[in-house]
C-alpha positions as CSV (number, residue, x, y, z in Angstrom):
1,M,18.1,-247.4,-83.2
2,T,16.2,-248.7,-86.2
3,N,13.1,-247.4,-87.9
4,E,12.1,-250.9,-89.0
5,R,8.8,-251.7,-87.2
6,P,8.2,-255.4,-86.3
7,K,4.8,-256.8,-87.0
8,I,4.5,-258.6,-83.7
9,L,6.3,-258.4,-80.3
10,Q,6.9,-261.3,-78.0
11,L,7.5,-259.5,-74.7
12,H,9.1,-262.4,-72.8
13,P,10.7,-265.7,-73.9
14,D,8.1,-267.7,-71.9
15,D,5.1,-266.0,-73.5
16,N,2.8,-268.1,-75.7
17,V,1.2,-265.0,-77.2
18,A,2.6,-261.9,-79.0
19,V,1.2,-258.4,-79.5
20,A,0.4,-257.2,-83.0
21,V,2.2,-253.9,-83.7
22,V,0.3,-253.4,-87.0
23,H,-2.9,-254.8,-88.4
24,L,-2.3,-258.5,-89.2
25,H,-4.1,-259.9,-92.3
26,T,-5.2,-263.4,-92.6
27,G,-2.5,-265.7,-93.9
28,E,0.3,-263.1,-94.1
29,S,3.8,-263.8,-92.8
30,V,4.6,-262.2,-89.4
31,Q,8.3,-263.2,-89.8
32,F,8.2,-265.3,-86.6
33,R,8.3,-269.1,-86.3
34,N,6.4,-269.4,-89.6
35,I,3.3,-268.2,-87.7
36,R,0.5,-266.9,-90.0
37,P,-2.7,-265.2,-88.6
38,R,-5.8,-267.3,-88.9
39,Q,-8.0,-264.2,-88.7
40,E,-7.7,-260.5,-89.1
41,I,-6.0,-259.2,-85.9
42,P,-6.1,-255.5,-85.0
43,P,-3.1,-253.6,-83.7
44,G,-2.5,-254.1,-80.0
45,H,-4.3,-257.4,-80.0
46,K,-2.7,-260.8,-79.3
47,I,-1.8,-263.7,-81.6
48,A,-1.1,-267.2,-80.4
49,L,2.6,-268.3,-80.9
50,E,1.9,-272.0,-80.2
51,A,-1.0,-274.4,-79.4
52,I,-2.6,-273.5,-76.1
53,P,-4.8,-276.3,-74.7
54,Q,-8.1,-275.5,-73.1
55,D,-7.6,-274.5,-69.4
56,A,-3.9,-273.9,-70.0
57,P,-2.4,-270.6,-68.8
58,V,-2.0,-267.8,-71.3
59,K,1.3,-265.9,-70.7
60,K,2.3,-262.3,-71.4
61,Y,5.3,-260.4,-69.8
62,G,6.4,-263.9,-68.6
63,Q,3.3,-264.0,-66.2
64,I,-0.1,-265.6,-66.3
65,M,-2.7,-263.2,-67.8
66,G,-5.6,-265.7,-68.1
67,S,-6.6,-269.2,-69.1
68,A,-7.7,-270.6,-72.5
69,L,-11.5,-271.2,-72.6
70,V,-11.0,-273.5,-75.6
71,N,-8.1,-275.1,-77.5
72,I,-6.2,-272.2,-79.3
73,A,-4.2,-272.9,-82.4
74,P,-1.0,-271.1,-83.4
75,G,-1.9,-267.9,-85.3
76,E,-5.3,-267.5,-83.7
77,H,-6.5,-264.1,-82.5
78,V,-6.4,-264.4,-78.7
79,H,-8.9,-262.2,-76.9
80,S,-12.0,-262.3,-74.7
81,H,-13.7,-264.8,-77.0
82,N,-11.2,-267.5,-76.0
83,I,-9.5,-266.3,-72.8
84,G,-11.0,-266.1,-69.4
85,M,-10.0,-265.8,-65.7
86,K,-9.1,-268.8,-63.6
87,E,-7.8,-268.7,-60.0
88,F,-4.1,-269.3,-59.7
89,T,-1.6,-269.1,-56.8
90,R,0.7,-266.1,-56.6
91,D,3.9,-266.5,-54.6
92,Y,4.1,-263.2,-52.7
93,A,7.7,-263.8,-51.5
94,I,7.7,-260.6,-49.5
95,G,10.9,-258.6,-49.8
96,R,12.7,-261.2,-52.0
97,D,13.5,-258.7,-54.8
98,A,13.8,-255.5,-52.6
99,V,17.1,-254.1,-53.9
100,P,17.8,-250.5,-53.1
101,L,18.6,-248.3,-56.1
102,P,22.0,-246.8,-56.2
103,P,21.9,-243.1,-55.1
104,A,22.3,-240.4,-57.6
105,E,25.8,-239.1,-58.3
106,E,26.7,-235.5,-57.2
107,N,26.4,-234.2,-60.7
108,E,22.8,-235.6,-60.8
109,A,21.6,-233.5,-57.8
110,D,18.8,-231.9,-59.9
111,T,16.6,-229.1,-58.6
112,F,13.3,-227.6,-59.6
113,D,11.8,-224.2,-58.9
114,G,9.1,-224.6,-56.3
115,F,7.0,-222.7,-53.7
116,I,8.2,-223.4,-50.2
117,R,5.3,-223.4,-47.7
118,K,5.3,-222.5,-44.0
119,D,5.0,-226.2,-43.0
120,G,8.1,-227.1,-45.1
121,Q,6.1,-228.7,-48.0
122,V,6.9,-227.6,-51.5
123,G,4.4,-226.7,-54.2
124,T,4.7,-226.8,-57.9
125,R,1.9,-224.4,-58.4
126,N,0.6,-221.4,-56.4
127,Y,-3.2,-221.5,-56.3
128,I,-5.9,-220.1,-54.0
129,G,-8.3,-222.9,-53.5
130,I,-12.1,-222.7,-52.8
131,L,-13.3,-226.1,-51.4
132,A,-16.9,-226.9,-51.1
133,T,-17.7,-229.1,-48.1
134,V,-21.0,-230.3,-49.6
135,S,-22.7,-230.4,-53.0
136,C,-25.0,-227.5,-51.9
137,S,-22.1,-225.1,-51.6
138,A,-20.4,-226.1,-54.8
139,G,-22.3,-223.5,-56.9
140,P,-21.4,-220.5,-54.6
141,A,-17.8,-221.8,-54.5
142,H,-17.6,-221.5,-58.3
143,M,-19.4,-218.1,-58.2
144,I,-16.8,-216.7,-55.7
145,A,-13.9,-218.1,-57.9
146,D,-15.3,-216.5,-61.1
147,A,-15.9,-213.2,-59.4
148,A,-12.4,-213.2,-57.8
149,Q,-10.8,-214.1,-61.1
150,Q,-12.5,-211.2,-62.8
151,Q,-12.6,-208.5,-60.1
152,L,-9.4,-209.2,-58.0
153,L,-6.8,-211.0,-60.1
154,A,-7.4,-208.8,-63.1
155,S,-7.2,-205.6,-61.1
156,G,-3.6,-205.9,-59.8
157,D,-0.2,-207.5,-60.4
158,F,-0.6,-211.0,-59.0
159,S,1.6,-212.8,-61.5
160,N,2.8,-215.3,-59.0
161,I,-0.7,-216.7,-58.4
162,D,-1.7,-219.5,-60.8
163,G,-5.4,-218.8,-60.4
164,I,-8.5,-219.2,-58.1
165,L,-9.5,-222.8,-58.2
166,P,-13.0,-223.9,-57.0
167,L,-13.6,-227.6,-56.3
168,G,-17.0,-229.0,-55.7
169,H,-18.4,-232.5,-55.5
170,G,-21.6,-234.4,-55.1
171,A,-21.4,-235.5,-51.5
172,G,-21.2,-234.1,-48.0
173,C,-24.7,-234.8,-46.7
174,C,-27.0,-237.8,-46.1
175,S,-24.1,-240.0,-45.1
176,P,-24.3,-241.4,-41.6
177,P,-22.2,-239.5,-39.1
178,G,-19.0,-241.4,-38.3
179,S,-19.5,-243.5,-41.5
180,E,-16.6,-244.6,-43.6
181,D,-18.0,-242.5,-46.4
182,L,-18.0,-239.3,-44.4
183,I,-14.5,-240.0,-42.9
184,L,-13.1,-240.5,-46.4
185,L,-14.7,-237.3,-47.6
186,Q,-13.3,-235.3,-44.7
187,Q,-9.9,-236.8,-45.1
188,T,-9.9,-235.9,-48.8
189,L,-11.0,-232.3,-48.2
190,A,-8.4,-231.9,-45.5
191,G,-5.7,-233.4,-47.7
192,Y,-6.5,-230.8,-50.5
193,A,-6.5,-228.0,-47.9
194,R,-3.0,-229.0,-46.9
195,N,-1.7,-229.7,-50.5
196,P,1.3,-227.5,-51.1
197,N,0.0,-226.4,-54.5
198,F,-2.4,-224.2,-52.6
199,G,-1.1,-221.0,-51.1
200,S,-4.4,-220.4,-49.2
201,V,-7.8,-222.0,-49.1
202,L,-11.4,-220.8,-48.6
203,M,-13.6,-223.6,-47.2
204,V,-17.3,-223.0,-48.1
205,G,-20.1,-224.9,-46.4
206,L,-23.9,-224.5,-46.4
207,G,-24.6,-224.7,-42.7
208,C,-27.0,-227.7,-42.2
209,E,-25.2,-230.5,-43.8
210,V,-23.7,-233.6,-42.2
211,N,-20.2,-232.5,-43.2
212,L,-20.4,-229.2,-41.4
213,V,-17.3,-227.0,-41.7
214,D,-16.7,-227.0,-38.0
215,S,-17.0,-230.7,-37.6
216,L,-14.8,-231.3,-40.7
217,M,-12.0,-229.1,-39.3
218,S,-12.3,-230.6,-35.8
219,A,-12.2,-234.2,-37.1
220,T,-9.1,-233.5,-39.3
221,G,-7.1,-231.1,-37.2
222,L,-7.6,-228.1,-39.5
223,T,-7.5,-224.7,-37.8
224,S,-8.7,-221.3,-39.1
225,S,-5.8,-219.1,-40.2
226,Q,-4.6,-216.8,-42.9
227,E,-4.0,-219.9,-45.0
228,L,-7.4,-221.4,-44.3
229,H,-10.6,-219.4,-44.0
230,P,-14.0,-221.0,-43.3
231,L,-17.2,-219.6,-44.6
232,V,-20.8,-220.8,-44.1
233,I,-23.5,-219.7,-46.5
234,Q,-26.4,-219.7,-44.0
235,D,-24.4,-217.7,-41.4
236,A,-23.2,-215.2,-44.0
237,G,-26.8,-214.5,-45.1
238,G,-27.2,-216.3,-48.4
239,T,-25.6,-216.5,-51.8
240,E,-25.0,-212.8,-52.5
241,A,-23.6,-212.2,-49.0
242,T,-21.4,-215.3,-49.3
243,I,-19.9,-214.1,-52.6
244,L,-19.1,-210.7,-51.1
245,A,-17.6,-212.4,-47.9
246,G,-15.7,-214.8,-50.1
247,L,-14.2,-211.9,-52.2
248,E,-13.2,-210.1,-49.0
249,A,-11.5,-213.2,-47.7
250,I,-9.6,-213.7,-50.9
251,R,-8.7,-210.1,-51.1
252,G,-6.9,-210.6,-47.8
253,M,-5.1,-213.7,-49.1
254,L,-3.8,-212.3,-52.3
255,P,-0.8,-210.2,-51.1
256,K,0.7,-213.1,-49.1
257,V,0.1,-215.8,-51.7
258,N,1.5,-213.5,-54.4
259,A,4.6,-212.8,-52.3
260,C,5.6,-216.4,-52.4
261,R,8.3,-216.8,-55.1
262,R,9.7,-219.9,-56.9
263,T,12.9,-221.0,-55.3
264,P,15.4,-223.8,-56.3
265,V,14.7,-226.8,-54.2
266,P,16.0,-230.5,-54.5
267,V,14.1,-232.9,-56.7
268,R,13.5,-235.0,-53.6
269,R,10.7,-232.5,-52.7
270,L,8.6,-233.8,-55.6
271,V,5.7,-236.2,-54.9
272,V,4.5,-237.6,-58.3
273,G,1.1,-239.3,-58.7
274,L,1.2,-242.2,-61.2
275,E,-1.9,-243.0,-63.2
276,C,-2.9,-244.9,-66.4
277,G,-6.3,-244.5,-68.0
278,G,-7.8,-245.2,-71.3
279,S,-5.2,-247.9,-71.5
280,D,-4.4,-250.1,-74.5
281,A,-2.1,-253.1,-75.1
282,Y,0.8,-250.7,-75.7
283,S,0.5,-249.1,-72.2
284,G,2.6,-251.9,-70.6
285,I,5.1,-251.9,-73.5
286,T,5.9,-248.2,-73.9
287,A,4.5,-245.5,-71.6
288,N,4.2,-247.4,-68.4
289,P,7.7,-248.9,-68.4
290,A,9.1,-245.5,-69.6
291,L,7.4,-243.8,-66.7
292,G,8.8,-246.5,-64.5
293,A,12.3,-245.6,-65.7
294,A,11.5,-241.9,-64.8
295,V,10.3,-243.0,-61.3
296,D,13.6,-244.8,-60.7
297,L,15.5,-241.6,-61.6
298,L,13.3,-239.7,-59.2
299,V,13.7,-242.2,-56.4
300,R,17.4,-242.3,-56.8
301,R,17.3,-238.6,-56.0
302,G,15.2,-239.0,-52.9
303,G,11.8,-238.2,-54.5
304,T,8.5,-239.9,-54.0
305,A,6.2,-241.6,-56.5
306,I,2.7,-242.9,-55.6
307,L,1.4,-246.0,-57.4
308,S,-2.4,-246.6,-56.9
309,E,-5.5,-248.3,-58.3
310,T,-5.7,-251.5,-56.2
311,P,-8.2,-253.2,-58.6
312,E,-5.7,-252.6,-61.4
313,I,-2.7,-254.2,-59.8
314,Y,-4.9,-257.3,-59.0
315,G,-3.1,-260.4,-60.2
316,A,0.2,-258.6,-60.3
317,E,0.4,-257.6,-56.7
318,H,3.0,-260.3,-56.1
319,L,5.4,-258.3,-58.3
320,L,5.1,-255.5,-55.7
321,T,5.2,-257.6,-52.5
322,R,8.5,-259.0,-53.7
323,R,9.9,-255.5,-53.6
324,A,8.5,-254.5,-50.2
325,I,11.3,-253.3,-47.9
326,R,9.7,-254.8,-44.8
327,N,7.3,-257.7,-44.1
328,E,4.6,-255.4,-42.8
329,V,4.7,-253.3,-46.0
330,G,4.0,-256.4,-48.1
331,E,1.3,-257.6,-45.6
332,K,-0.4,-254.2,-45.8
333,L,-0.7,-254.5,-49.6
334,I,-2.1,-258.1,-49.4
335,D,-4.6,-256.9,-46.8
336,R,-5.9,-254.3,-49.2
337,I,-6.2,-256.9,-51.9
338,R,-8.3,-259.1,-49.6
339,W,-10.4,-256.1,-48.6
340,W,-11.2,-255.4,-52.3
341,E,-12.1,-259.1,-52.9
342,A,-14.7,-258.8,-50.0
343,Y,-15.8,-255.3,-51.0
344,T,-16.6,-256.2,-54.6
345,A,-18.2,-259.5,-53.6
346,R,-20.7,-257.8,-51.2
347,N,-21.6,-255.3,-53.8
348,G,-22.3,-257.9,-56.4
349,A,-19.2,-257.2,-58.5
350,E,-16.0,-258.9,-59.4
351,I,-12.5,-257.5,-59.0
352,N,-11.0,-260.1,-61.3
353,N,-12.3,-259.0,-64.7
354,N,-12.9,-255.3,-65.1
355,P,-11.2,-253.9,-68.3
356,S,-13.4,-251.2,-69.8
357,P,-14.8,-251.4,-73.3
358,G,-12.1,-249.0,-74.5
359,N,-9.4,-251.2,-72.9
360,K,-10.8,-254.2,-74.7
361,A,-11.0,-252.4,-78.0
362,G,-7.3,-251.5,-77.5
363,G,-6.4,-255.2,-77.1
364,L,-6.5,-255.7,-73.3
365,T,-8.5,-258.9,-72.4
366,T,-8.3,-259.6,-68.6
367,I,-7.6,-257.5,-65.5
368,L,-4.4,-259.6,-65.1
369,E,-3.1,-258.4,-68.4
370,K,-4.0,-254.8,-67.6
371,S,-2.4,-255.1,-64.1
372,L,0.8,-256.6,-65.4
373,G,1.3,-253.5,-67.6
374,A,0.1,-251.1,-64.9
375,V,2.7,-252.1,-62.3
376,A,5.4,-251.1,-64.7
377,K,4.7,-247.5,-63.8
378,G,6.5,-248.2,-60.5
379,G,9.8,-249.0,-62.2
380,T,12.2,-251.2,-60.2
381,S,12.3,-249.2,-57.0
382,P,11.7,-251.0,-53.7
383,L,8.2,-250.5,-52.2
384,V,8.6,-248.5,-49.0
385,D,5.1,-248.1,-47.7
386,V,1.3,-248.6,-48.4
387,Y,-1.3,-246.0,-47.6
388,R,-5.1,-245.8,-47.4
389,F,-7.1,-243.5,-49.7
390,A,-6.2,-239.8,-49.2
391,E,-3.8,-240.7,-46.3
392,P,-0.9,-238.2,-46.0
393,V,2.1,-239.7,-47.7
394,S,5.2,-239.2,-45.6
395,A,7.7,-241.7,-46.9
396,S,10.3,-241.1,-49.6
397,G,10.6,-243.5,-52.5
398,L,8.0,-245.7,-54.2
399,V,4.8,-246.0,-52.2
400,F,1.3,-247.5,-52.9
401,M,-2.0,-245.9,-52.2
402,D,-5.2,-247.9,-52.0
403,T,-7.7,-246.4,-54.4
404,P,-10.3,-247.5,-56.9
405,G,-9.3,-248.0,-60.5
406,Y,-11.6,-245.0,-61.6
407,D,-9.0,-242.5,-62.8
408,V,-10.5,-239.3,-61.4
409,V,-11.1,-240.9,-57.9
410,S,-7.6,-242.4,-57.8
411,I,-5.9,-239.1,-58.7
412,T,-8.1,-237.2,-56.2
413,G,-6.8,-239.6,-53.5
414,M,-3.2,-239.1,-54.5
415,I,-3.5,-235.3,-54.5
416,A,-5.1,-235.4,-51.1
417,G,-2.1,-237.5,-50.0
418,G,0.3,-234.8,-51.1
419,A,1.0,-235.3,-54.8
420,N,2.2,-232.0,-56.3
421,I,2.4,-233.3,-59.9
422,V,0.7,-236.1,-61.8
423,C,1.9,-238.3,-64.7
424,F,-0.9,-240.0,-66.7
425,T,-0.3,-242.6,-69.3
426,T,-3.0,-243.2,-71.9
427,G,-3.4,-245.3,-75.0
428,R,-6.9,-244.4,-76.1
429,G,-6.5,-240.7,-75.3
430,T,-7.7,-239.4,-71.9
431,V,-7.8,-235.6,-72.0
432,C,-8.6,-234.4,-68.5
433,G,-6.3,-232.7,-66.0
434,F,-6.2,-232.5,-62.2
435,A,-5.6,-229.1,-60.7
436,P,-4.0,-228.1,-58.4
437,A,-1.5,-230.7,-59.6
438,P,-0.1,-230.1,-63.1
439,T,-0.8,-233.3,-65.1
440,L,1.4,-234.6,-67.9
441,K,-0.2,-236.9,-70.5
442,L,2.0,-239.7,-71.9
443,A,0.8,-241.3,-75.1
444,T,1.4,-245.0,-75.5
445,N,1.4,-245.0,-79.3
446,S,2.3,-242.5,-82.1
447,D,-1.0,-242.9,-84.0
448,M,-3.0,-241.6,-81.0
449,Y,-0.4,-239.0,-80.1
450,H,-0.6,-237.3,-83.5
451,R,-4.4,-237.5,-83.5
452,L,-4.7,-235.9,-80.1
453,K,-1.4,-233.9,-80.2
454,K,-2.9,-230.8,-78.6
455,D,-3.8,-232.9,-75.5
456,M,-0.7,-235.1,-75.2
457,D,2.6,-233.9,-73.6
458,I,4.9,-236.7,-74.6
459,N,4.9,-239.4,-77.3
460,C,6.1,-242.7,-75.7
461,G,5.1,-244.4,-79.0
462,E,8.6,-243.6,-80.1
463,V,9.6,-246.7,-78.2
464,L,7.4,-248.9,-80.4
465,D,8.5,-247.0,-83.5
466,G,12.1,-247.9,-82.7
467,T,13.3,-244.2,-82.4
468,A,13.9,-244.3,-78.6
469,T,14.7,-246.8,-75.9
470,I,12.7,-247.2,-72.6
471,Q,15.6,-245.6,-70.7
472,E,15.8,-242.7,-73.2
473,M,12.1,-242.0,-72.9
474,G,12.3,-242.3,-69.1
475,E,15.0,-239.6,-69.1
476,A,12.8,-237.4,-71.3
477,I,9.8,-237.9,-69.0
478,F,12.0,-237.1,-65.9
479,R,13.2,-233.9,-67.5
480,R,9.7,-232.8,-68.4
481,I,8.6,-233.5,-64.8
482,I,11.2,-231.1,-63.6
483,E,10.3,-228.5,-66.2
484,T,6.6,-228.7,-65.4
485,A,7.2,-228.6,-61.7
486,S,9.2,-225.4,-62.3
487,G,6.3,-223.8,-64.1
488,K,6.1,-225.1,-67.7
489,T,2.4,-225.3,-68.6
490,S,1.1,-228.8,-69.3
491,K,-1.4,-229.4,-72.2
492,S,-4.3,-230.0,-69.8
493,E,-3.5,-226.8,-67.9
494,A,-3.5,-224.8,-71.2
495,Y,-7.1,-226.0,-71.8
496,G,-8.1,-225.1,-68.2
497,F,-8.9,-228.6,-67.0
498,G,-9.1,-229.2,-63.3
499,R,-12.1,-227.4,-61.9
500,H,-14.4,-230.5,-62.3
501,E,-12.1,-233.4,-61.8
502,F,-12.3,-233.5,-58.0
503,V,-14.1,-236.8,-57.2
504,P,-13.8,-238.1,-53.7
505,W,-14.3,-241.9,-53.2
506,H,-17.9,-242.5,-52.2
507,M,-18.9,-245.7,-50.5
508,G,-21.9,-246.9,-48.5
509,A,-25.5,-245.8,-48.1
510,V,-26.8,-242.4,-49.1
511,L,-29.7,-241.8,-46.7
């Protein structure tokens, strides 16, 4: 490896733009084809490597990321002032590149220490959960959790329990019965109730909401048991009585949940949610492909990784359909893309140009550019299935879940689908965490990593610095996943994040 840092990076021989690694000053040499910047160009932003005529495609990663709005000269700053979106044909070529990864060698049969549940699932954490069915019961859910933490966990030896986790939200009523909005909420709550990182769950409702506890449980096949206890505020007699009843229910859960011990289990029992948020131009160069290398290591060992955020693979979906193991898998993904095109259109929005202000400040210009970097999180593994939001994930290997691009909603869907750990790449510095799943933060650049070091778990900026390869960083991420799944505390867990990041996908009318 070398410590010499290049000034710009051309990511593919076909690219007509390069990424600035450092701030480029007007007229300075960038040591590439005699190109000299015509303006000041911030780190992470793009510089034209050749003349790009108006309406011609702009290429990055060897793929189309936009079209020139005007004639662009070599050395010009290439960003939203001179690039726009233009429709182009993608060749989906379903299954053409679906090549199975070689299985792991016998000496690579890694294990982690997890909690084996009665249904055979394996948790990486051992929480007691308190789920509110409606916004009106979120307050009491938090009150029960606070009281239980102080009065019950502190009073005995319950060292195998990671905590009492309350999760509230802003929905659960005033949605039409049978509506897609209500169905999604019920599926999400049921998915959390079944997530293996919960040893037991208390389900708290108000008693007059649309999403009644009984109807939720009936619609999703949940049944009352020692692992799932329903509680209704109006039936219990109000807030104080509900807190007392909740404490009594948790008191009964504690011995059994605490009796569950970590046991060595194969890495194939891991279900990793993949997320990128607060992205910058380095996301697709360092952290995302490094996480993709870790995913390939996991898949080779029989594990599962969930790629998501349908609006943020838009324009790069053809790279995934080509890796689909069956025609119907590729068609399911294309169907979700078409649904999003219609969904955004009828809501007066556009799917084809949604980078956030932070993304743009970090050098990302179009959704195509962002998507091309985002799909790198999936490594090179074949795509084995496509799931709806919060749908239980049953396949092993790389799968896709249809979610919005909003980070907290996307991760909520993946945890509802069964993710027991989350890897979150970030270039701008997203700090939140997503209990009950431990969340690892992967920084895309060293500057941000050192500025937010107490929030970031791994510095993938070492790839850009020249001190690590993508594969070496992928192996480091894979090892940290195993360590964290076995109980090592992530940075976001140390801060106590997770009580407020439960955000089900809301759609449709609120009546």
